[in-house]
OpenMM code with the backbone's topology and positions (N, CA, C; nanometers):
from openmm import Vec3, app, unit

residues = "TYR ALA SER CYS THR GLY CYS LYS ILE PHE ALA SER ASP SER ILE THR PRO ARG ILE SER HIS VAL LEU PRO SER ALA ALA PRO PRO GLY SER SER LEU THR ILE PHE GLY ALA PHE SER PHE TYR GLY ASN SER SER LEU ASP PHE VAL LYS VAL ALA VAL GLY VAL ALA ASN CYS THR ILE TRP GLN LEU SER HIS SER GLN ILE VAL CYS ASN ILE SER ARG ASP GLN ARG VAL GLY PRO VAL TYR LEU SER ILE PHE VAL GLN GLY VAL GLY SER SER GLU LEU PHE PRO TYR MET ILE VAL PRO LEU LEU LEU SER VAL PHE PRO ASN TYR GLY ALA SER ILE LEU GLY GLY SER SER ILE THR LEU GLU GLY GLU GLY PHE ASP SER GLU LEU ILE VAL".split()
positions = [
    Vec3(0.0909, -0.1223, 0.0069),
    Vec3(-0.0130, 0.0056, 0.0223),
    Vec3(0.0869, 0.1317, 0.0027),
    Vec3(0.0621, 0.2194, -0.0815),
    Vec3(0.1314, 0.3422, -0.0804),
    Vec3(0.0469, 0.4579, -0.1155),
    Vec3(0.0855, 0.5429, -0.0755),
    Vec3(-0.0049, 0.6964, -0.0928),
    Vec3(0.0876, 0.7921, -0.1314),
    Vec3(0.0365, 0.8881, -0.1966),
    Vec3(0.0996, 0.9956, -0.2624),
    Vec3(0.0237, 1.1178, -0.2312),
    Vec3(0.0502, 1.2167, -0.1747),
    Vec3(-0.0479, 1.3462, -0.1326),
    Vec3(0.0332, 1.4603, -0.2409),
    Vec3(-0.0584, 1.5175, -0.3041),
    Vec3(0.0049, 1.6227, -0.4239),
    Vec3(0.0785, 1.5668, -0.5279),
    Vec3(0.0750, 1.4426, -0.5472),
    Vec3(0.1605, 1.3748, -0.6757),
    Vec3(0.0690, 1.4080, -0.8020),
    Vec3(0.1292, 1.4281, -0.9045),
    Vec3(0.0923, 1.4533, -1.0374),
    Vec3(0.1453, 1.3361, -1.1370),
    Vec3(0.0579, 1.2396, -1.1622),
    Vec3(0.0894, 1.1337, -1.2551),
    Vec3(0.0065, 1.1543, -1.3506),
    Vec3(0.0752, 1.1421, -1.5118),
    Vec3(0.0238, 1.1546, -1.6285),
    Vec3(0.0669, 1.0447, -1.7257),
    Vec3(-0.0103, 1.0105, -1.7917),
    Vec3(0.0225, 0.8919, -1.9089),
    Vec3(0.0109, 0.9713, -2.0576),
    Vec3(0.0920, 0.9284, -2.1396),
    Vec3(0.0815, 0.9891, -2.2949),
    Vec3(0.1701, 0.8813, -2.3572),
    Vec3(0.0741, 0.8599, -2.4789),
    Vec3(0.1021, 0.7919, -2.5934),
    Vec3(0.2313, 0.8569, -2.6638),
    Vec3(0.2415, 0.9612, -2.6485),
    Vec3(0.3549, 1.0388, -2.7283),
    Vec3(0.4814, 1.0122, -2.6567),
    Vec3(0.4953, 0.9572, -2.5541),
    Vec3(0.6324, 0.9149, -2.4781),
    Vec3(0.6302, 0.7789, -2.4377),
    Vec3(0.5398, 0.6954, -2.5016),
    Vec3(0.5578, 0.5499, -2.4529),
    Vec3(0.6394, 0.4996, -2.5915),
    Vec3(0.7421, 0.4089, -2.5490),
    Vec3(0.8298, 0.3673, -2.6741),
    Vec3(0.7223, 0.2739, -2.7750),
    Vec3(0.7417, 0.3119, -2.8969),
    Vec3(0.6658, 0.2476, -2.9869),
    Vec3(0.7669, 0.1669, -3.1067),
    Vec3(0.7496, 0.0440, -3.1288),
    Vec3(0.8497, -0.0157, -3.2204),
    Vec3(0.7286, -0.0156, -3.3561),
    Vec3(0.8056, 0.0297, -3.4812),
    Vec3(0.7152, 0.0219, -3.6184),
    Vec3(0.7624, -0.1019, -3.6863),
    Vec3(0.9230, -0.1263, -3.6976),
    Vec3(0.9359, -0.2447, -3.7622),
    Vec3(1.0973, -0.2666, -3.7096),
    Vec3(1.1541, -0.4078, -3.7519),
    Vec3(1.2709, -0.4549, -3.7249),
    Vec3(1.3499, -0.5086, -3.8331),
    Vec3(1.4741, -0.4599, -3.8606),
    Vec3(1.5403, -0.5331, -3.9745),
    Vec3(1.6640, -0.6064, -3.8924),
    Vec3(1.7287, -0.7106, -3.9435),
    Vec3(1.6376, -0.8029, -4.0282),
    Vec3(1.4937, -0.8612, -3.9740),
    Vec3(1.4019, -0.8933, -4.0427),
    Vec3(1.2841, -0.9419, -4.0242),
    Vec3(1.2778, -1.0657, -3.9287),
    Vec3(1.4039, -1.1312, -3.9495),
    Vec3(1.3982, -1.2727, -3.8817),
    Vec3(1.5575, -1.2729, -3.8671),
    Vec3(1.5747, -1.3173, -3.7428),
    Vec3(1.7592, -1.3349, -3.7526),
    Vec3(1.8161, -1.4680, -3.6493),
    Vec3(1.9366, -1.5233, -3.6528),
    Vec3(1.9710, -1.6009, -3.5698),
    Vec3(2.0302, -1.5567, -3.4327),
    Vec3(2.0372, -1.6355, -3.3230),
    Vec3(2.1158, -1.5997, -3.1970),
    Vec3(2.2592, -1.5229, -3.2479),
    Vec3(2.2902, -1.4303, -3.1481),
    Vec3(2.4242, -1.3785, -3.1712),
    Vec3(2.4028, -1.2707, -3.2908),
    Vec3(2.2914, -1.2315, -3.3629),
    Vec3(2.2958, -1.1376, -3.4550),
    Vec3(2.2648, -0.9861, -3.3905),
    Vec3(2.2898, -0.8972, -3.4884),
    Vec3(2.2365, -0.7345, -3.4433),
    Vec3(2.0941, -0.7560, -3.5136),
    Vec3(2.0225, -0.6661, -3.4331),
    Vec3(1.8918, -0.6221, -3.4730),
    Vec3(1.8998, -0.4937, -3.4667),
    Vec3(1.8183, -0.3924, -3.5648),
    Vec3(1.7843, -0.2534, -3.5743),
    Vec3(1.6495, -0.2632, -3.5474),
    Vec3(1.6212, -0.1793, -3.4487),
    Vec3(1.4804, -0.1709, -3.4234),
    Vec3(1.4311, -0.0069, -3.4371),
    Vec3(1.3413, -0.0230, -3.5301),
    Vec3(1.2901, 0.1216, -3.5734),
    Vec3(1.1615, 0.1672, -3.4903),
    Vec3(1.1720, 0.2890, -3.4656),
    Vec3(1.0324, 0.3568, -3.3999),
    Vec3(1.0458, 0.4855, -3.3474),
    Vec3(0.9837, 0.5080, -3.2426),
    Vec3(0.9691, 0.6454, -3.1746),
    Vec3(0.9950, 0.6135, -3.0163),
    Vec3(1.1262, 0.6693, -2.9888),
    Vec3(1.1869, 0.6376, -2.8402),
    Vec3(1.2016, 0.7546, -2.7656),
    Vec3(1.1263, 0.8033, -2.6640),
    Vec3(1.1406, 0.9263, -2.5895),
    Vec3(1.2326, 0.8545, -2.4553),
    Vec3(1.3487, 0.9307, -2.4143),
    Vec3(1.4089, 0.9102, -2.3150),
    Vec3(1.4064, 1.0153, -2.2155),
    Vec3(1.3538, 1.1101, -2.2271),
    Vec3(1.3395, 1.2327, -2.1116),
    Vec3(1.4542, 1.2473, -2.0158),
    Vec3(1.5474, 1.2483, -2.0712),
    Vec3(1.7113, 1.2583, -2.0167),
    Vec3(1.7741, 1.1129, -1.9754),
    Vec3(1.6965, 1.0262, -2.0058),
    Vec3(1.7546, 0.8861, -1.9694),
    Vec3(1.7969, 0.7839, -2.0771),
    Vec3(1.8729, 0.8806, -2.1695),
    Vec3(1.9200, 0.7981, -2.2903),
    Vec3(2.0624, 0.7259, -2.2740),
    Vec3(2.1062, 0.7315, -2.1458),
    Vec3(2.2242, 0.6271, -2.1064),
    Vec3(2.1562, 0.4843, -2.1027),
    Vec3(2.2574, 0.4100, -2.1679),
    Vec3(2.2135, 0.2603, -2.1932),
    Vec3(2.1791, 0.1678, -2.0774),
    Vec3(2.2117, 0.2563, -1.9494),
    Vec3(2.1701, 0.2144, -1.8059),
    Vec3(2.0091, 0.2270, -1.7875),
    Vec3(1.9422, 0.2918, -1.8722),
    Vec3(1.7938, 0.3362, -1.8330),
    Vec3(1.7012, 0.2763, -1.9521),
    Vec3(1.7808, 0.1886, -2.0644),
    Vec3(1.6953, 0.1389, -2.1558),
    Vec3(1.7229, 0.0005, -2.1689),
    Vec3(1.6242, -0.0780, -2.1825),
    Vec3(1.6570, -0.2208, -2.1996),
    Vec3(1.5571, -0.2974, -2.3012),
    Vec3(1.6150, -0.3625, -2.4077),
    Vec3(1.5608, -0.4480, -2.4869),
    Vec3(1.5452, -0.5673, -2.4717),
    Vec3(1.4087, -0.6498, -2.4771),
    Vec3(1.4016, -0.7986, -2.4162),
    Vec3(1.3702, -0.8456, -2.5809),
    Vec3(1.4257, -0.9800, -2.5760),
    Vec3(1.4004, -1.0688, -2.7036),
    Vec3(1.3778, -1.2044, -2.6130),
    Vec3(1.2354, -1.2280, -2.6086),
    Vec3(1.1585, -1.3345, -2.5354),
    Vec3(1.2065, -1.2809, -2.3947),
    Vec3(1.2716, -1.3693, -2.3329),
    Vec3(1.2891, -1.3398, -2.2069),
    Vec3(1.4497, -1.2926, -2.1691),
    Vec3(1.5170, -1.3072, -2.2836),
    Vec3(1.6716, -1.2510, -2.2710),
    Vec3(1.6845, -1.1091, -2.3117),
    Vec3(1.7904, -1.0325, -2.2506),
    Vec3(1.8307, -0.9151, -2.2609),
    Vec3(1.9069, -0.8769, -2.4289),
    Vec3(1.8449, -0.7906, -2.5053),
    Vec3(1.9543, -0.7850, -2.6129),
    Vec3(2.0426, -0.6569, -2.5953),
    Vec3(2.1539, -0.6847, -2.6188),
    Vec3(2.2919, -0.5824, -2.5698),
    Vec3(2.2790, -0.4683, -2.6401),
    Vec3(2.2248, -0.3849, -2.6200),
    Vec3(2.2370, -0.2362, -2.6866),
    Vec3(2.3743, -0.1894, -2.7232),
    Vec3(2.4075, -0.1464, -2.8357),
    Vec3(2.5185, -0.0745, -2.8656),
    Vec3(2.5139, 0.0583, -2.9456),
    Vec3(2.3827, 0.0848, -2.9952),
    Vec3(2.3711, 0.1976, -3.0478),
    Vec3(2.2135, 0.2563, -2.9968),
    Vec3(2.1886, 0.3772, -2.9758),
    Vec3(2.0758, 0.4305, -2.9155),
    Vec3(2.0324, 0.5900, -2.9776),
    Vec3(1.9266, 0.5915, -3.0410),
    Vec3(1.8735, 0.7371, -3.0909),
    Vec3(1.7116, 0.7145, -3.0548),
    Vec3(1.6778, 0.8426, -3.0866),
    Vec3(1.5055, 0.8583, -3.0836),
    Vec3(1.4153, 0.7791, -3.1920),
    Vec3(1.4939, 0.7417, -3.2591),
    Vec3(1.4318, 0.6661, -3.4011),
    Vec3(1.4640, 0.5215, -3.4140),
    Vec3(1.6027, 0.4809, -3.3630),
    Vec3(1.6423, 0.3346, -3.3678),
    Vec3(1.7456, 0.2893, -3.2653),
    Vec3(1.7076, 0.1685, -3.2387),
    Vec3(1.8040, 0.0950, -3.1208),
    Vec3(1.8746, -0.0183, -3.2118),
    Vec3(2.0015, -0.0303, -3.1795),
    Vec3(2.0753, -0.1411, -3.2380),
    Vec3(2.0957, -0.2296, -3.1183),
    Vec3(2.0858, -0.3486, -3.1367),
    Vec3(2.1349, -0.4257, -3.0143),
    Vec3(2.1737, -0.5810, -3.0838),
    Vec3(2.2455, -0.6697, -2.9937),
    Vec3(2.3001, -0.8109, -3.0253),
    Vec3(2.1987, -0.8864, -2.9633),
    Vec3(2.1410, -0.9931, -3.0273),
    Vec3(2.0516, -1.1025, -2.9671),
    Vec3(2.1599, -1.1853, -2.8780),
    Vec3(2.1133, -1.2321, -2.7777),
    Vec3(2.2045, -1.3360, -2.6969),
    Vec3(2.1999, -1.4446, -2.7810),
    Vec3(2.3609, -1.5113, -2.7596),
    Vec3(2.3888, -1.6288, -2.8411),
    Vec3(2.3161, -1.7570, -2.7726),
    Vec3(2.2700, -1.7480, -2.6468),
    Vec3(2.1959, -1.8534, -2.5950),
    Vec3(2.0288, -1.8498, -2.6172),
    Vec3(1.9911, -1.7331, -2.7064),
    Vec3(1.8386, -1.7313, -2.7307),
    Vec3(1.7989, -1.8496, -2.8071),
    Vec3(1.7023, -1.8963, -2.7741),
    Vec3(1.6460, -2.0253, -2.8405),
    Vec3(1.5685, -1.9926, -2.9665),
    Vec3(1.5641, -2.0572, -3.0663),
    Vec3(1.5119, -2.0576, -3.1857),
    Vec3(1.3526, -2.0819, -3.1972),
    Vec3(1.3020, -1.9925, -3.2379),
    Vec3(1.1531, -1.9963, -3.2676),
    Vec3(1.0719, -1.8358, -3.2227),
    Vec3(0.9419, -1.8508, -3.2250),
    Vec3(0.8793, -1.7391, -3.2154),
    Vec3(0.8793, -1.6407, -3.0805),
    Vec3(0.9384, -1.5309, -3.0746),
    Vec3(0.9531, -1.4427, -2.9618),
    Vec3(0.8941, -1.3155, -2.9750),
    Vec3(0.8964, -1.2664, -2.8627),
    Vec3(0.8338, -1.1159, -2.8596),
    Vec3(0.9669, -0.9997, -2.8280),
    Vec3(0.9488, -0.8907, -2.8796),
    Vec3(1.0560, -0.7699, -2.8683),
    Vec3(0.9773, -0.6778, -2.7740),
    Vec3(1.0432, -0.6441, -2.6797),
    Vec3(0.9754, -0.5160, -2.6133),
    Vec3(1.1040, -0.4114, -2.5524),
    Vec3(1.0605, -0.2885, -2.5583),
    Vec3(1.1589, -0.1941, -2.5023),
    Vec3(1.1094, -0.1470, -2.3639),
    Vec3(1.1859, -0.1038, -2.2826),
    Vec3(1.1719, -0.0514, -2.1594),
    Vec3(1.2517, 0.0682, -2.1344),
    Vec3(1.1953, 0.1654, -2.0954),
    Vec3(1.2721, 0.2949, -2.0656),
    Vec3(1.2235, 0.3344, -1.9226),
    Vec3(1.3350, 0.3408, -1.8495),
    Vec3(1.3103, 0.3815, -1.7105),
    Vec3(1.2741, 0.5040, -1.6977),
    Vec3(1.1494, 0.5167, -1.6184),
    Vec3(1.0759, 0.6453, -1.5915),
    Vec3(0.9813, 0.6845, -1.6967),
    Vec3(0.9773, 0.6120, -1.7817),
    Vec3(0.8905, 0.6365, -1.9150),
    Vec3(0.7739, 0.4995, -1.9428),
    Vec3(0.8310, 0.3839, -1.9391),
    Vec3(0.7526, 0.2815, -1.9588),
    Vec3(0.7859, 0.1703, -2.0798),
    Vec3(0.6835, 0.0962, -2.1147),
    Vec3(0.7260, -0.0253, -2.1864),
    Vec3(0.6558, -0.0153, -2.3263),
    Vec3(0.7143, -0.0501, -2.4384),
    Vec3(0.6480, -0.0501, -2.5566),
    Vec3(0.5328, -0.1885, -2.5681),
    Vec3(0.4486, -0.1559, -2.6570),
    Vec3(0.3823, -0.2849, -2.6891),
    Vec3(0.4707, -0.4167, -2.7174),
    Vec3(0.4175, -0.5329, -2.7025),
    Vec3(0.5020, -0.6631, -2.7479),
    Vec3(0.4809, -0.6651, -2.9039),
    Vec3(0.6170, -0.7004, -2.9621),
    Vec3(0.6249, -0.6813, -3.1016),
    Vec3(0.6714, -0.8374, -3.1507),
    Vec3(0.6002, -0.8800, -3.2235),
    Vec3(0.6360, -1.0426, -3.2543),
    Vec3(0.7632, -1.0357, -3.3423),
    Vec3(0.8192, -1.1414, -3.3311),
    Vec3(0.9695, -1.1590, -3.4208),
    Vec3(1.0029, -1.2867, -3.4178),
    Vec3(1.0900, -1.3459, -3.4996),
    Vec3(1.1344, -1.5023, -3.5296),
    Vec3(1.2698, -1.5185, -3.5084),
    Vec3(1.3048, -1.5889, -3.4245),
    Vec3(1.4770, -1.6401, -3.4040),
    Vec3(1.4804, -1.7598, -3.5038),
    Vec3(1.5608, -1.7505, -3.6087),
    Vec3(1.5950, -1.8673, -3.6770),
    Vec3(1.7288, -1.9315, -3.6765),
    Vec3(1.7498, -2.0443, -3.7123),
    Vec3(1.8729, -2.1239, -3.7027),
    Vec3(1.9578, -2.0512, -3.8098),
    Vec3(2.0934, -2.0800, -3.7639),
    Vec3(2.1988, -2.0051, -3.8672),
    Vec3(2.2496, -2.1196, -3.9532),
    Vec3(2.2254, -2.0961, -4.0812),
    Vec3(2.2715, -2.2044, -4.1635),
    Vec3(2.4073, -2.1671, -4.2284),
    Vec3(2.5237, -2.2556, -4.2100),
    Vec3(2.6622, -2.2094, -4.2397),
    Vec3(2.6991, -2.2843, -4.3871),
    Vec3(2.6336, -2.3981, -4.3997),
    Vec3(2.6777, -2.4677, -4.5298),
    Vec3(2.5707, -2.5847, -4.5511),
    Vec3(2.5604, -2.6266, -4.6863),
    Vec3(2.4849, -2.7336, -4.7478),
    Vec3(2.5765, -2.8356, -4.8203),
    Vec3(2.5813, -2.9642, -4.7895),
    Vec3(2.6459, -3.0432, -4.8861),
    Vec3(2.5790, -3.1528, -4.9125),
    Vec3(2.5795, -3.1949, -5.0361),
    Vec3(2.6451, -3.1277, -5.1636),
    Vec3(2.5415, -3.0072, -5.2042),
    Vec3(2.6236, -2.9132, -5.2451),
    Vec3(2.5824, -2.8063, -5.2850),
    Vec3(2.5233, -2.7693, -5.4511),
    Vec3(2.5372, -2.8869, -5.5070),
    Vec3(2.4792, -2.9203, -5.6289),
    Vec3(2.4740, -3.0612, -5.6300),
    Vec3(2.4133, -3.1208, -5.7672),
    Vec3(2.3930, -3.2462, -5.8141),
    Vec3(2.2738, -3.3102, -5.7110),
    Vec3(2.1906, -3.2521, -5.6389),
    Vec3(2.1046, -3.3351, -5.6127),
    Vec3(1.9802, -3.3329, -5.6816),
    Vec3(1.9071, -3.4515, -5.6791),
    Vec3(1.7872, -3.4670, -5.7560),
    Vec3(1.6871, -3.3749, -5.7365),
    Vec3(1.6156, -3.3057, -5.8186),
    Vec3(1.4975, -3.2204, -5.7879),
    Vec3(1.3788, -3.2813, -5.7650),
    Vec3(1.3843, -3.4413, -5.8040),
    Vec3(1.2474, -3.5423, -5.7389),
    Vec3(1.2836, -3.5705, -5.6161),
    Vec3(1.3845, -3.5397, -5.5597),
    Vec3(1.3909, -3.5673, -5.3887),
    Vec3(1.4605, -3.7015, -5.3991),
    Vec3(1.4772, -3.7613, -5.2613),
    Vec3(1.5628, -3.9066, -5.2391),
    Vec3(1.6936, -3.8655, -5.2231),
    Vec3(1.7658, -3.7438, -5.2396),
    Vec3(1.8879, -3.7433, -5.1897),
    Vec3(1.9304, -3.6812, -5.0568),
    Vec3(2.0509, -3.7135, -5.0006),
    Vec3(2.0727, -3.7073, -4.9004),
    Vec3(2.1450, -3.5763, -4.8918),
    Vec3(2.1287, -3.4728, -4.7998),
    Vec3(2.2230, -3.3834, -4.7826),
    Vec3(2.2745, -3.3237, -4.6464),
    Vec3(2.3560, -3.2793, -4.6084),
    Vec3(2.3917, -3.2166, -4.4815),
    Vec3(2.3845, -3.0672, -4.4578),
    Vec3(2.3339, -3.0606, -4.3489),
    Vec3(2.3053, -2.8992, -4.3400),
    Vec3(2.3946, -2.8841, -4.2117),
    Vec3(2.4848, -2.7709, -4.2075),
    Vec3(2.5845, -2.7405, -4.0826),
    Vec3(2.5216, -2.6077, -4.0366),
    Vec3(2.5227, -2.5760, -3.9114),
    Vec3(2.4769, -2.4597, -3.8597),
    Vec3(2.4514, -2.4557, -3.7126),
    Vec3(2.4120, -2.3432, -3.6785),
    Vec3(2.3923, -2.3311, -3.5250),
    Vec3(2.2202, -2.2884, -3.5015),
    Vec3(2.1968, -2.3563, -3.3988),
    Vec3(2.0433, -2.3244, -3.3374),
    Vec3(1.9476, -2.4441, -3.3958),
    Vec3(2.0105, -2.5594, -3.4449),
    Vec3(1.9113, -2.6609, -3.4721),
    Vec3(1.8772, -2.7418, -3.3667),
    Vec3(1.7672, -2.7844, -3.3513),
    Vec3(1.7305, -2.8598, -3.2372),
    Vec3(1.6526, -2.9980, -3.2862),
    Vec3(1.6494, -3.0846, -3.1926),
    Vec3(1.5501, -3.2092, -3.2213),
    Vec3(1.4315, -3.2029, -3.3123),
    Vec3(1.3643, -3.0769, -3.2782),
    Vec3(1.2555, -3.0793, -3.3435),
    Vec3(1.2370, -3.0260, -3.4969),
    Vec3(1.3525, -2.9696, -3.5475),
    Vec3(1.3556, -2.9220, -3.6736),
    Vec3(1.3389, -3.0037, -3.7823),
    Vec3(1.2300, -2.9547, -3.8710),
    Vec3(1.1990, -3.0769, -3.9709),
    Vec3(1.2355, -2.9683, -4.1299),
    Vec3(1.3022, -3.0422, -4.1976),
    Vec3(1.3807, -2.9866, -4.3109),
    Vec3(1.2810, -3.0513, -4.4414),
] * unit.nanometer
topology = app.Topology()
chain = topology.addChain("A")
for resn in residues:
    res = topology.addResidue(resn, chain)
    for name in ("N", "CA", "C"):
        topology.addAtom(name, app.Element.getBySymbol(name[0]), res)
């Protein structure tokens, strides 16, 4: 229970962080994301006051402005659908933004000569594959 005498509290859509789009549109763990939108910091533009969540993990911010945020997805992030959100201390949180974490494909062998009719074996190498992946 808390009380506040003489406090003035206001809410405004104009300062709520808003995500318009994200590039790339899907990415593997460890990749950089550029998040575009409208971000008001009200003096809290230090990286200590802004957090980007990708699923349940933090995305490490390395560039910040009022129109874009660039961050690195954790290498431990699981592959699959997640939500992005931005929290600015003293301002609030964005709405959840749907995003897809995808496996990183490094190579395909053989990269030529397989039958277009199917039945050929190929080897895929990369990161983020799990036992539920269907090719």
